[in-house]
Each structure stands twice: as structure tokens, then as C-alpha cells.
mmCIF file as gemmi writes it, N, C-alpha and C atoms, coordinates in Angstrom:
data_model
loop_
_atom_site.group_PDB
_atom_site.id
_atom_site.type_symbol
_atom_site.label_atom_id
_atom_site.label_alt_id
_atom_site.label_comp_id
_atom_site.label_asym_id
_atom_site.label_entity_id
_atom_site.label_seq_id
_atom_site.pdbx_PDB_ins_code
_atom_site.Cartn_x
_atom_site.Cartn_y
_atom_site.Cartn_z
_atom_site.occupancy
_atom_site.B_iso_or_equiv
_atom_site.pdbx_formal_charge
_atom_site.auth_seq_id
_atom_site.auth_asym_id
_atom_site.pdbx_PDB_model_num
ATOM 1 N N . MET Axp A 1 ? -59.712 42.886 -60.862 1 0 ? 1 A 1
ATOM 2 C CA . MET Axp A 1 ? -58.833 43.654 -60.013 1 0 ? 1 A 1
ATOM 3 C C . MET Axp A 1 ? -59.386 45.079 -59.924 1 0 ? 1 A 1
ATOM 4 N N . GLN Axp A 2 ? -59.42 45.62 -58.731 1 0 ? 2 A 1
ATOM 5 C CA . GLN Axp A 2 ? -59.934 46.977 -58.558 1 0 ? 2 A 1
ATOM 6 C C . GLN Axp A 2 ? -58.8 47.985 -58.465 1 0 ? 2 A 1
ATOM 7 N N . ARG Axp A 3 ? -59.068 49.205 -58.883 1 0 ? 3 A 1
ATOM 8 C CA . ARG Axp A 3 ? -58.107 50.3 -58.791 1 0 ? 3 A 1
ATOM 9 C C . ARG Axp A 3 ? -58.558 51.217 -57.66 1 0 ? 3 A 1
ATOM 10 N N . VAL Axp A 4 ? -57.635 51.567 -56.782 1 0 ? 4 A 1
ATOM 11 C CA . VAL Axp A 4 ? -57.957 52.364 -55.601 1 0 ? 4 A 1
ATOM 12 C C . VAL Axp A 4 ? -56.971 53.531 -55.491 1 0 ? 4 A 1
ATOM 13 N N . ASP Axp A 5 ? -57.465 54.73 -55.194 1 0 ? 5 A 1
ATOM 14 C CA . ASP Axp A 5 ? -56.613 55.874 -54.897 1 0 ? 5 A 1
ATOM 15 C C . ASP Axp A 5 ? -56.466 55.963 -53.383 1 0 ? 5 A 1
ATOM 16 N N . LEU Axp A 6 ? -55.226 55.974 -52.898 1 0 ? 6 A 1
ATOM 17 C CA . LEU Axp A 6 ? -54.952 56.116 -51.476 1 0 ? 6 A 1
ATOM 18 C C . LEU Axp A 6 ? -54.324 57.484 -51.238 1 0 ? 6 A 1
ATOM 19 N N . TYR Axp A 7 ? -54.817 58.215 -50.263 1 0 ? 7 A 1
ATOM 20 C CA . TYR Axp A 7 ? -54.269 59.522 -49.915 1 0 ? 7 A 1
ATOM 21 C C . TYR Axp A 7 ? -53.583 59.384 -48.567 1 0 ? 7 A 1
ATOM 22 N N . ILE Axp A 8 ? -52.279 59.617 -48.568 1 0 ? 8 A 1
ATOM 23 C CA . ILE Axp A 8 ? -51.468 59.388 -47.377 1 0 ? 8 A 1
ATOM 24 C C . ILE Axp A 8 ? -50.781 60.687 -46.976 1 0 ? 8 A 1
ATOM 25 N N . LYS Axp A 9 ? -50.881 61.018 -45.701 1 0 ? 9 A 1
ATOM 26 C CA . LYS Axp A 9 ? -50.185 62.187 -45.177 1 0 ? 9 A 1
ATOM 27 C C . LYS Axp A 9 ? -48.901 61.717 -44.513 1 0 ? 9 A 1
ATOM 28 N N . VAL Axp A 10 ? -47.785 62.347 -44.862 1 0 ? 10 A 1
ATOM 29 C CA . VAL Axp A 10 ? -46.486 61.989 -44.309 1 0 ? 10 A 1
ATOM 30 C C . VAL Axp A 10 ? -45.897 63.23 -43.67 1 0 ? 10 A 1
ATOM 31 N N . GLU Axp A 11 ? -45.493 63.108 -42.415 1 0 ? 11 A 1
ATOM 32 C CA . GLU Axp A 11 ? -44.875 64.228 -41.701 1 0 ? 11 A 1
ATOM 33 C C . GLU Axp A 11 ? -43.411 63.882 -41.464 1 0 ? 11 A 1
ATOM 34 N N . VAL Axp A 12 ? -42.506 64.754 -41.922 1 0 ? 12 A 1
ATOM 35 C CA . VAL Axp A 12 ? -41.075 64.494 -41.79 1 0 ? 12 A 1
ATOM 36 C C . VAL Axp A 12 ? -40.381 65.689 -41.159 1 0 ? 12 A 1
ATOM 37 N N . GLU Axp A 13 ? -39.242 65.428 -40.56 1 0 ? 13 A 1
ATOM 38 C CA . GLU Axp A 13 ? -38.385 66.493 -40.053 1 0 ? 13 A 1
ATOM 39 C C . GLU Axp A 13 ? -37.165 66.55 -40.96 1 0 ? 13 A 1
ATOM 40 N N . LEU Axp A 14 ? -36.9 67.719 -41.526 1 0 ? 14 A 1
ATOM 41 C CA . LEU Axp A 14 ? -35.804 67.879 -42.474 1 0 ? 14 A 1
ATOM 42 C C . LEU Axp A 14 ? -34.704 68.744 -41.887 1 0 ? 14 A 1
ATOM 43 N N . GLU Axp A 15 ? -33.49 68.467 -42.307 1 0 ? 15 A 1
ATOM 44 C CA . GLU Axp A 15 ? -32.373 69.339 -41.979 1 0 ? 15 A 1
ATOM 45 C C . GLU Axp A 15 ? -32.551 70.639 -42.764 1 0 ? 15 A 1
ATOM 46 N N . ASP Axp A 16 ? -31.916 71.709 -42.317 1 0 ? 16 A 1
ATOM 47 C CA . ASP Axp A 16 ? -32.076 73.014 -42.964 1 0 ? 16 A 1
ATOM 48 C C . ASP Axp A 16 ? -31.702 72.993 -44.441 1 0 ? 16 A 1
ATOM 49 N N . GLU Axp A 17 ? -30.702 72.194 -44.815 1 0 ? 17 A 1
ATOM 50 C CA . GLU Axp A 17 ? -30.25 72.176 -46.203 1 0 ? 17 A 1
ATOM 51 C C . GLU Axp A 17 ? -31.098 71.278 -47.104 1 0 ? 17 A 1
ATOM 52 N N . GLU Axp A 18 ? -31.954 70.455 -46.522 1 0 ? 18 A 1
ATOM 53 C CA . GLU Axp A 18 ? -32.813 69.568 -47.321 1 0 ? 18 A 1
ATOM 54 C C . GLU Axp A 18 ? -33.992 70.341 -47.903 1 0 ? 18 A 1
ATOM 55 N N . LYS Axp A 19 ? -34.382 69.953 -49.105 1 0 ? 19 A 1
ATOM 56 C CA . LYS Axp A 19 ? -35.5 70.602 -49.792 1 0 ? 19 A 1
ATOM 57 C C . LYS Axp A 19 ? -36.7 69.661 -49.787 1 0 ? 19 A 1
ATOM 58 N N . PRO Axp A 20 ? -37.861 70.175 -49.33 1 0 ? 20 A 1
ATOM 59 C CA . PRO Axp A 20 ? -39.06 69.321 -49.244 1 0 ? 20 A 1
ATOM 60 C C . PRO Axp A 20 ? -39.436 68.654 -50.563 1 0 ? 20 A 1
ATOM 61 N N . ASP Axp A 21 ? -39.293 69.36 -51.679 1 0 ? 21 A 1
ATOM 62 C CA . ASP Axp A 21 ? -39.687 68.773 -52.955 1 0 ? 21 A 1
ATOM 63 C C . ASP Axp A 21 ? -38.771 67.622 -53.358 1 0 ? 21 A 1
ATOM 64 N N . ARG Axp A 22 ? -37.505 67.696 -53.01 1 0 ? 22 A 1
ATOM 65 C CA . ARG Axp A 22 ? -36.592 66.598 -53.33 1 0 ? 22 A 1
ATOM 66 C C . ARG Axp A 22 ? -36.864 65.382 -52.45 1 0 ? 22 A 1
ATOM 67 N N . VAL Axp A 23 ? -37.154 65.618 -51.179 1 0 ? 23 A 1
ATOM 68 C CA . VAL Axp A 23 ? -37.486 64.511 -50.281 1 0 ? 23 A 1
ATOM 69 C C . VAL Axp A 23 ? -38.791 63.86 -50.741 1 0 ? 23 A 1
ATOM 70 N N . ALA Axp A 24 ? -39.774 64.679 -51.105 1 0 ? 24 A 1
ATOM 71 C CA . ALA Axp A 24 ? -41.057 64.143 -51.579 1 0 ? 24 A 1
ATOM 72 C C . ALA Axp A 24 ? -40.873 63.322 -52.85 1 0 ? 24 A 1
ATOM 73 N N . ALA Axp A 25 ? -40.035 63.793 -53.756 1 0 ? 25 A 1
ATOM 74 C CA . ALA Axp A 25 ? -39.777 63.052 -54.995 1 0 ? 25 A 1
ATOM 75 C C . ALA Axp A 25 ? -39.156 61.693 -54.69 1 0 ? 25 A 1
ATOM 76 N N . GLU Axp A 26 ? -38.243 61.654 -53.711 1 0 ? 26 A 1
ATOM 77 C CA . GLU Axp A 26 ? -37.616 60.381 -53.339 1 0 ? 26 A 1
ATOM 78 C C . GLU Axp A 26 ? -38.625 59.44 -52.687 1 0 ? 26 A 1
ATOM 79 N N . ILE Axp A 27 ? -39.504 59.983 -51.854 1 0 ? 27 A 1
ATOM 80 C CA . ILE Axp A 27 ? -40.546 59.151 -51.24 1 0 ? 27 A 1
ATOM 81 C C . ILE Axp A 27 ? -41.442 58.561 -52.331 1 0 ? 27 A 1
ATOM 82 N N . CYS Axp A 28 ? -41.838 59.371 -53.287 1 0 ? 28 A 1
ATOM 83 C CA . CYS Axp A 28 ? -42.671 58.88 -54.399 1 0 ? 28 A 1
ATOM 84 C C . CYS Axp A 28 ? -41.944 57.795 -55.184 1 0 ? 28 A 1
ATOM 85 N N . ARG Axp A 29 ? -40.666 58.012 -55.449 1 0 ? 29 A 1
ATOM 86 C CA . ARG Axp A 29 ? -39.879 57.034 -56.195 1 0 ? 29 A 1
ATOM 87 C C . ARG Axp A 29 ? -39.811 55.704 -55.439 1 0 ? 29 A 1
ATOM 88 N N . GLN Axp A 30 ? -39.605 55.764 -54.13 1 0 ? 30 A 1
ATOM 89 C CA . GLN Axp A 30 ? -39.526 54.544 -53.335 1 0 ? 30 A 1
ATOM 90 C C . GLN Axp A 30 ? -40.867 53.809 -53.284 1 0 ? 30 A 1
ATOM 91 N N . ILE Axp A 31 ? -41.951 54.563 -53.184 1 0 ? 31 A 1
ATOM 92 C CA . ILE Axp A 31 ? -43.279 53.939 -53.18 1 0 ? 31 A 1
ATOM 93 C C . ILE Axp A 31 ? -43.531 53.218 -54.499 1 0 ? 31 A 1
ATOM 94 N N . GLN Axp A 32 ? -43.188 53.88 -55.604 1 0 ? 32 A 1
ATOM 95 C CA . GLN Axp A 32 ? -43.386 53.247 -56.905 1 0 ? 32 A 1
ATOM 96 C C . GLN Axp A 32 ? -42.533 51.995 -57.041 1 0 ? 32 A 1
ATOM 97 N N . LYS Axp A 33 ? -41.318 52.044 -56.558 1 0 ? 33 A 1
ATOM 98 C CA . LYS Axp A 33 ? -40.403 50.908 -56.671 1 0 ? 33 A 1
ATOM 99 C C . LYS Axp A 33 ? -40.814 49.75 -55.76 1 0 ? 33 A 1
ATOM 100 N N . ASN Axp A 34 ? -41.105 50.05 -54.508 1 0 ? 34 A 1
ATOM 101 C CA . ASN Axp A 34 ? -41.354 49.001 -53.52 1 0 ? 34 A 1
ATOM 102 C C . ASN Axp A 34 ? -42.759 48.415 -53.567 1 0 ? 34 A 1
ATOM 103 N N . TYR Axp A 35 ? -43.713 49.178 -54.011 1 0 ? 35 A 1
ATOM 104 C CA . TYR Axp A 35 ? -45.101 48.701 -53.988 1 0 ? 35 A 1
ATOM 105 C C . TYR Axp A 35 ? -45.701 48.553 -55.377 1 0 ? 35 A 1
ATOM 106 N N . VAL Axp A 36 ? -44.922 48.726 -56.403 1 0 ? 36 A 1
ATOM 107 C CA . VAL Axp A 36 ? -45.346 48.576 -57.785 1 0 ? 36 A 1
ATOM 108 C C . VAL Axp A 36 ? -46.654 49.329 -58.044 1 0 ? 36 A 1
ATOM 109 N N . VAL Axp A 37 ? -46.691 50.588 -57.644 1 0 ? 37 A 1
ATOM 110 C CA . VAL Axp A 37 ? -47.866 51.414 -57.896 1 0 ? 37 A 1
ATOM 111 C C . VAL Axp A 37 ? -47.768 52.023 -59.292 1 0 ? 37 A 1
ATOM 112 N N . ARG Axp A 38 ? -48.911 52.376 -59.853 1 0 ? 38 A 1
ATOM 113 C CA . ARG Axp A 38 ? -48.926 52.999 -61.173 1 0 ? 38 A 1
ATOM 114 C C . ARG Axp A 38 ? -48.351 54.402 -61.16 1 0 ? 38 A 1
ATOM 115 N N . ARG Axp A 39 ? -48.71 55.167 -60.123 1 0 ? 39 A 1
ATOM 116 C CA . ARG Axp A 39 ? -48.275 56.558 -60.076 1 0 ? 39 A 1
ATOM 117 C C . ARG Axp A 39 ? -48.266 57.028 -58.629 1 0 ? 39 A 1
ATOM 118 N N . ALA Axp A 40 ? -47.25 57.791 -58.28 1 0 ? 40 A 1
ATOM 119 C CA . ALA Axp A 40 ? -47.185 58.469 -56.989 1 0 ? 40 A 1
ATOM 120 C C . ALA Axp A 40 ? -46.793 59.902 -57.278 1 0 ? 40 A 1
ATOM 121 N N . GLU Axp A 41 ? -47.473 60.849 -56.672 1 0 ? 41 A 1
ATOM 122 C CA . GLU Axp A 41 ? -47.169 62.244 -56.969 1 0 ? 41 A 1
ATOM 123 C C . GLU Axp A 41 ? -47.148 63.091 -55.709 1 0 ? 41 A 1
ATOM 124 N N . PHE Axp A 42 ? -46.368 64.142 -55.771 1 0 ? 42 A 1
ATOM 125 C CA . PHE Axp A 42 ? -46.277 65.126 -54.701 1 0 ? 42 A 1
ATOM 126 C C . PHE Axp A 42 ? -47.123 66.325 -55.122 1 0 ? 42 A 1
ATOM 127 N N . THR Axp A 43 ? -48.06 66.745 -54.257 1 0 ? 43 A 1
ATOM 128 C CA . THR Axp A 43 ? -48.939 67.843 -54.651 1 0 ? 43 A 1
ATOM 129 C C . THR Axp A 43 ? -48.832 69.077 -53.784 1 0 ? 43 A 1
ATOM 130 N N . ASN Axp A 44 ? -48.381 68.943 -52.533 1 0 ? 44 A 1
ATOM 131 C CA . ASN Axp A 44 ? -48.404 70.097 -51.645 1 0 ? 44 A 1
ATOM 132 C C . ASN Axp A 44 ? -47.483 69.878 -50.459 1 0 ? 44 A 1
ATOM 133 N N . SER Axp A 45 ? -46.972 70.984 -49.917 1 0 ? 45 A 1
ATOM 134 C CA . SER Axp A 45 ? -46.22 70.89 -48.662 1 0 ? 45 A 1
ATOM 135 C C . SER Axp A 45 ? -46.573 72.095 -47.788 1 0 ? 45 A 1
ATOM 136 N N . ILE Axp A 46 ? -46.559 71.879 -46.491 1 0 ? 46 A 1
ATOM 137 C CA . ILE Axp A 46 ? -46.826 72.929 -45.528 1 0 ? 46 A 1
ATOM 138 C C . ILE Axp A 46 ? -45.658 72.919 -44.543 1 0 ? 46 A 1
ATOM 139 N N . THR Axp A 47 ? -44.998 74.064 -44.388 1 0 ? 47 A 1
ATOM 140 C CA . THR Axp A 47 ? -43.869 74.159 -43.479 1 0 ? 47 A 1
ATOM 141 C C . THR Axp A 47 ? -44.325 74.728 -42.16 1 0 ? 47 A 1
ATOM 142 N N . HIS Axp A 48 ? -43.985 74.029 -41.087 1 0 ? 48 A 1
ATOM 143 C CA . HIS Axp A 48 ? -44.331 74.476 -39.737 1 0 ? 48 A 1
ATOM 144 C C . HIS Axp A 48 ? -43.044 74.935 -39.059 1 0 ? 48 A 1
ATOM 145 N N . GLU Axp A 49 ? -43.109 76.047 -38.421 1 0 ? 49 A 1
ATOM 146 C CA . GLU Axp A 49 ? -41.939 76.573 -37.697 1 0 ? 49 A 1
ATOM 147 C C . GLU Axp A 49 ? -41.845 75.958 -36.33 1 0 ? 49 A 1
């Protein structure tokens, strides 16, 4: 079995009260749960006006 690192860019639209780090944490949690990955991490966010 091979181990592969996948780098995925996700673009989302958030409500003003939503926090990017909390949304990213939930996305990571769902990826780990649904795809049985070893690790998912949030490393960076860029806010566009």
C-alpha cells in the first residue's frame, strides 16, 4: 500500500459571523471521518474582499 500526500484548495463563502479556522477544522474533521485519512490539517487562509 502506498502513502500519498494530497494538497487540496477549497474556496468557501462564509457568513460574517463564521470564523475561517472553525470552518476549516470542521472540513478536516469530515475528511478524516468520511475518507479514513491519517491526518488532515489546516495551514493557511486568505481572505478576499
